[in-house]
N, C-alpha and C positions, 0 to 999 in steps of 0.2 A: 513322602518322597516318591516321585515317579522313578522307580528303580531302572526301568529300561532306558529312559532318556538320560538318566545320570550315567549309566554305563557307556552309552554312545558319546556323551560329552567327554568322558575321560579318554576313551579310545581315540577320538578325534584329536584331543590335545596332545596325547602321546604320539600319535602318528605324525603330526607336523613338528614334533620336537619343540613344543612351546616352552620357553624358558622364563619370561617375565610373568610368572604365574606359578603356583596358585595363590600365594600370599598377596599378589597384586593382580589387577585386571580380571577380577571375577565379579560376576553379578548373579544373583539368584532372586527368585520372586515366588510369591504365593498369591493366587487369586482368592479373594475373600468371598465375593458374590458372583456366582455360586462358589461354595467352598471347593478347593482343588488342591492337588498335590504340589509340593515344592519342586521347582525346576531351576537348574543352573543354565546359564546362557553363554555361548561362545562370545568373547569380547576382546577386542584390541589384541589380535594375535600376530602382529607383524614381527615380533621377535621369535621367529620360527624358520625352519628350512635354511639354517645357516646364517641368519641375520641376528644382530644384537647379542652375540655371544652364544647363539644356538649352535650346537655341533652339526645340525643339519639333518640327520637321519633319525628314524623312529627310535623311541626308547620308552621305558617305564620311568617316569620322573622320580628322582630320588626320594621325594617326600611320600611316595606311595608304595615303596618297596617293602618286602616282607620283613626286613630287619627293623622296620619302624613299627611302633605300637600305636602311635597317634601322630598328629601333625599340627602345624602352626596355622593352617587355613581350614575354613569350614569344609571344603570339598575333601581334603585329606582326612579330616576327623571322621566325616561320614563314611569314607571308604574303609578306613581301618576298623570302624565299628561294624560295618555291613559285611566285611569279608569274613567275619567270624561265623557267619550263617551259611551253611552248606547249600541251601536253596538259592541264596543270592549268588554264590560263586558258580553254581550251575547255570544261572541266567547269564553271568559274565561269559562263561564258555560258549553258550549259544550265540551271543552277539559277536564274539571273536570269530567264531566259525562263519557266521552269516556274512559279516562285513569284510573279513580279511582273508578267508580261505576259500569259501564256496564260490563256484563259478558265477560271475556276475555280481559278486559282493561289492558294496559301495566303495570300499577302500582297496580292492584288488588292483593290481597294476593297470590293467586295461581300462577299468572303469574310472579310476582316479585320473589317469593321464588323459583319457578322452574328455572328461569333464573339465580338466584344466585347460586343454586346448580350445574347447568350445567357449569357455568363459573369456579367454583372451582374444579369440576371433571376434567376439561380440564387441569388445571395447577398443579394438585396435585403431579404428578411425578416430575415436575420441582421444586416444593417446597421441595421435599425430597433432591434433590441435593443442593438446597439453604441452607437447615438446616445443611447438612453435612459440607458445607463450612463456614457458618457464625453463626451456632447455638450457639457456645460458645463465640462469640465475646463480648457480654455484660455480660455474667454470666458464667465464665469458669468452675465453680464447679457444675453448674446445666444447662447444655446446653438446648436450646429450641428445641423442636422436633415437627414433624408434628402431631403425635398422641395426644399430650397433648396441646401444645400452639396454633398451627395453627388451628387444628380442633375445639378447644374451641372457637376461635375467629369466625370461620365460623358459628358455632352453635349459638353464641351470636347474630350475626347480623341477622341470620335467625329468631331467636325469636323476634327481634325488628320489623321485617317485618310483623309479625302476627298482623293483625288489624291496621296496620299503615295507610292504605288508608283511613279508616273511621276516624282516628284521624286527618287527614288533612281536610277532608270534613267538620267536625264540626266547626273548627275555621273559615273556609272560609264562612260558613253560618253566623256565629256570626259577622264577619266583613262586612256582606252584599255583599260579593264577589260571592256568589252562591245562587240562588233563593230557597225559601221554596217550591215553586210549583214543584212537581216531574214530570219527563217525563212519558209518557204512557208506559205500558208494552205491547209488541207486540207478536202476534202469527200468524204463516203462515201455511196455509194448501192449497197445490196446487196453485191455482190462486187467493186465497182469503187471505186478511190480516184483522185481527181483533185486537182490543186493549182493554185494561183495564185501565181506568183512576183512579189512586190512590188518586186523589184529589176530593173534593166536590165543587159543584158550579162552575165548570170550563168547557171550551169548547175546543175540540181538532180540529186542522186543519192539513191537509196533502197536499202534492204535489206528483206527480209521474214523474215530468219532471226535477228532480235534482235541483230545485230552492227551496229556503228557504220559508216555510209558513209565516214567519215573515218578513215584509217589513223593510227596513232600517228606523231607527227612532222609531220603535216599533209598527207600525200598522199591519194589516193583509194584506198579499201579494195579488195582483190581481190574481195570479195563484193558490192560496190556496183554498181548498174545505173543508167545515165543515164536520167533520166525522159524519156518520150516524150509521148504524148497522154493516157495514163491508165495506172493499174496495175490489172491484172486478177488476181484471186486464185481459187484452187481449194480452198484450205484456210484455216482460221482462222489469222490471222497478226497479228503486231505489226509495223507498218510504220514504219520510221525514215527520216526525210528530212532532208537538209541542202542548202543552197545554197552553191556555191563561186563567188566572183567574183575574176577576175584583173584586176589593174590594167595599164593601158597603159604604166606606168612600171616594171613588174616587180613581183613579189610577188603574193600571193593572200590571200584572207580567207574563212573559213568562217562561215556563220551558226550560231546556236544550233540545237539539234536540235528538230524537230517530230515528234510521234509520234501514231499512231492505232492502235487495235486493232479488227480486223474479225473477228467471230465468225460462222462458217458451220456451225452445228450443233455439238452436243456429243457426245463419244464415249460409247458404251454401257457405261460402267464404273460400278460401284457399290461402296460400302463394304458388304460383306456380313457381316462378323463383327468384333466388338470384344472383346478380352480386356483390360478396363480395370482390374480389381482381382483379380489372380491370388491363388490360395491360397498360403500361406506355403511356402517350400521345405522339403523333408524329405530324409533319406537322402543319396544321392550328389549330389543337387542342391545341398546345402550346400557341397560341394567347389568349386562354381562361384561361388555367391553366396549371401548370406543376405538379400538384398533382394528382396522379392516383386515389386516393380515391374519387375525385370529380366526377368520372364516375360510381360510384356505383348506383345500383337501386334494388328495390324490386318490384316484380310483384304480384298483387292480382287478382284472378279469381273468378267470381260468377259461381259456378257449378250447381246452382239450376234453378228453373223455374220461380222465382219471382224476381222483382227488390229488391235490398238491399240498404237501406239508411245507408251510412257509418258515418253519423254525430255522433260524440261522441265516435266513436271507436278510438283506439290509440295504437301505438307501445310504449312499456315501457321498453323493455330490448334490449340490443344491440344498438338500435337507438330509438329516441323519436320523435313522431309526433302525433298530434290530428287532425282528419278529420273534416273539417268545415261543417256548415249547407249547405244542397243542394248537397252534394256529393253522387250521386247515381251510382250504378253499376248494369247494366242490365244483364239478364240471358245470360250465356255463354260469357260474355264480360270480358275484362281484363283492368286494369289500372296499372300504375307504380307510386311509390313514389321514389324520387331520393335525392341524396346528393346535387347536383348542377344542376338545370334545364338547364342552358345555356350549361354546359359541356355535359349533356346527349344529347341535341339536336345537338350539334356540332358533336357528334360521331354517333348517331343513327337517327337523323332527327325526323320526325313525326311518327315514327314506332309505338308508343303507346301513349295513353292519359296520360299526367303527371298530377297527382292530388295533388302534394305538395312536398315540400322539408323537409327532416327530419334533426334533429340535431344529431351530433355525426357521427360515421362511423362504419361500420361492421369490425370486427376483421379479419385480414388475416389468423389467426390461427384457426378460428372457434369460435363460441359462441352461447349463447341462444338467440333466437328471440321470442318475445311474443307479440301477438295481443289481446288486451282486448276490450270487448264491452262497451257500454255506462254505464252499471251497474257494471263494473269491473269484469264481467264474462270472463273466458279465452275462446277465440274463437279458437285460434291456437297457439301452443307453441311447439318448438322443439330446439334441439341443433345440429348445423351442424359442420362438421369437414373438415379441409383442405385436408385430404387424401381421401375424397370420390371420387374425380375426379381430377387428376393432372392438366388437361387442364383448370380447373376453378380457379386454384390457381395461378393467374398471367399470364395465357396463352391465355387469350382473350375470353374464354367461360364463360357462366353463369351456375350455378346449376339449373337444371329444373326437376320438379317432373315427374316420369315415369307414374304413375297412379293417376290422380287427384281424382278418386272415392275411393281410398284406405282410410282406417281409419286414423285419424290424427296422431296416434302414429307411423304410417309407416314412417313419415318424419324423425324420429330419426334413 
């Protein structure tokens, strides 16, 4: 089971007050090749936001409440089994805070209402045509129109979204599905992070290596540091913080996780060469593969004066790959990542150091390529096109940057 996606699936269903569910209108799937986790999919959710018997505002569906030990649906049975695990419930708290409470969360009022209005603005012209065709189908003497019926419904749901996130957090706390200990409030100034702890009698812990300050099972992680007056950084880092409060009656409770990313300069690394549409294989190459995509590669070059640790950097658009620990790129040196290492060596031998194989393939028609740092900062991003150089579009050549010292927007 993909626990994170399962939690988001439940939060969304509870947020919209979905009623014709979970014994009905549920779908789940598992990819067999390659093997993957089980996932539930949102489906047929029109009995929500006050329609089809839905009360309209957010709730924890009765089948999932704490007074139940199991359920009559697969999702409820999974939930009741998983919530016995303290690590799973900590993950639930993290997602509740991220989506419903933290500024900019997907289901906070401003984000949800803004997304709702943007979606409706996109389809409004199509709804005009729909009302012209079907507006009098149910009421010939009083046709339904965009200005009255449709816009009224848009406004009604928009009104329901106001304060809806807080309405879901409250019963989650009452059911003991979300902790009473509140996450710290963070402030960033240059290379310094400070926090305000809204709790009393609690201790804050943080990490800067992207690991959780809370250990599995509920203890304090070996990598966690107790917060003092501030956190001072010397390199870009993603700072993770939690608050731990111990009761005078015994037992302790962690807050949900608060995070912030501090970027202190970008490494001097550039995507210097792209083989996005290789020539078809011939001769002995056909003993390796008959797929021309297998001969793709991306070259990275360190144009700076210091070694660059690639660990944690990753390609996330076009192709996907995360660099492992110990992946160093020396000054003025280059490495390649490839679709198929054996195919690359069959064609180009040991011409460059191969640092890994990526998933997916580059589009022959051109697409966006994005390299992120370990803190999710964008190191290099551009969109290439297949008409930049005809010989690179299946003719055997690679796209190569003319001036590696140029600003990164020159790649576009």
